N, C-alpha and C positions, 0 to 999 in steps of 0.2 A: 503494499500500500504506499501511496506517495504522501507526503507531507501535507495535502491538502484532503481538507476532511469534506464531502459532498453531506449536507443534509435533505432528504427531502421531504417537506411538509405540504402536503396537497398537490399542485401542482407548481410552485414556485421552489426553485433550488436553490439552496444556498450554500455558496464554497466559501470555506473558511480556511486560511494555513495560517500557520504559527508567525508569530510577529517575528519581523527581520532584526535579528540582531541590530542593536544601535551602533553606529559607526564611532570608535574612539576619536575624543577630540583630539585633534592635534596639539602637541606640547607647543607653547609659546617657544620664540627662539631668545634664549638668554643674550644680552646685552655681550659684545664681543671682550673679553677681556683683553687686556694690553699683553702683548707677547712680552713673556718675561727675558728671553734672549731677542733684543731688536736687533735686527739685521744692520750690518754697518751701512754708512752712508755710501751709494753708488758713487757720490760724486766727490772723491777725496779733497778737491782742491775747492773751496768756498767761495762763492762770488765776495771778492774784494768790497764792493759798495754795502753788503748785507755785515760784514766785520767790521767796517769802519760804521757802519749806523749804530750796529751793537754796541761797539764803543763809547761811542758818544752819549747813547742812553742810558748806559751805563754809569757814565763818568755825570750825567745830569742829574738823575737819581741820585747819587752817593753825594756830589753837593748840596741840593736839596733836602737831603736826610740831615747833615751838619746844620743846617740851617734851622731846620725845625728843632730840632733838636736843643741848638744853644735858645731860641727863641722860648722853649717852653722850660729850661733851665733857668732862663731870666723870669720868667713870670711865676715860677715857684719860687725865687731867692727875694723876688721884688716884696717890699715891708708892704703890709696892708695900709698905705698912706690913707685913701678915702675913711679906712674905718675908724685909723688912729685919730684925724682930725673931727671926726664927728664925734668922739667922745665914747667910743664904745671899746677903746684900750681897757682891759684888767687890771686888778690893781696893782699887779707885779709891770705895767709898763706895757705889757704885749697886747699886741692885738688877738684876738680871738682866731682859732685856726678856721683857714679858707680852703676851699677846694682851686685847682687849675684844671680845665677842662680841653684837651686837645682833640681835635677829630683827625684823623690822619687816614689817608688813603692805603689800600692794601698795598699798595706798591712801595711804600712808604715804611711800614710798620717794623718791618723786621730792622733796617737801618736804624730807625730812630733811636729802636730798644737799645739796641748796639751802641749808640753813640752817647746814650742818656747814663750806659753802666760805665761809661771812661771818665777820669776827673779832669782830662784835659780839654773838653770840651767847654 
C-alpha cells in the first residue's frame, strides 16, 4: 500500500497523504571572522603618498594630544579664582573642590592619557 490512503464515503473519495516533513530552516550565515593569519600585503612597496600622509596625520594627532593635555593640566592646576572672589573659600583659605571636564575624541584619548601621565607636560 502506498503512502496515500483513500477513504470512500458514499460517492466522494477523499485521498489523504501523510504530512510532508517540514524543510529544515537554513542556518543563518555567521559573520565572517577576521583571519587569524592574515595574508601578507601583495604590494611590498606601499604608495609613497600614503606613507607621507600617514606620517603627517600621526604627527598632527600627537601635537594636538600634547596641546590638549597641557590645557587640561592648566585647568586642573588653576585656582578657583571666581569662587574665592565670591567668598566661597573655606575657613582654611582654600576654595572648595571643583571638577574639570574634558570632552575628547576617540583619536586623542590614548595620547592625552599618556601625556597627562608624564610629569614634563
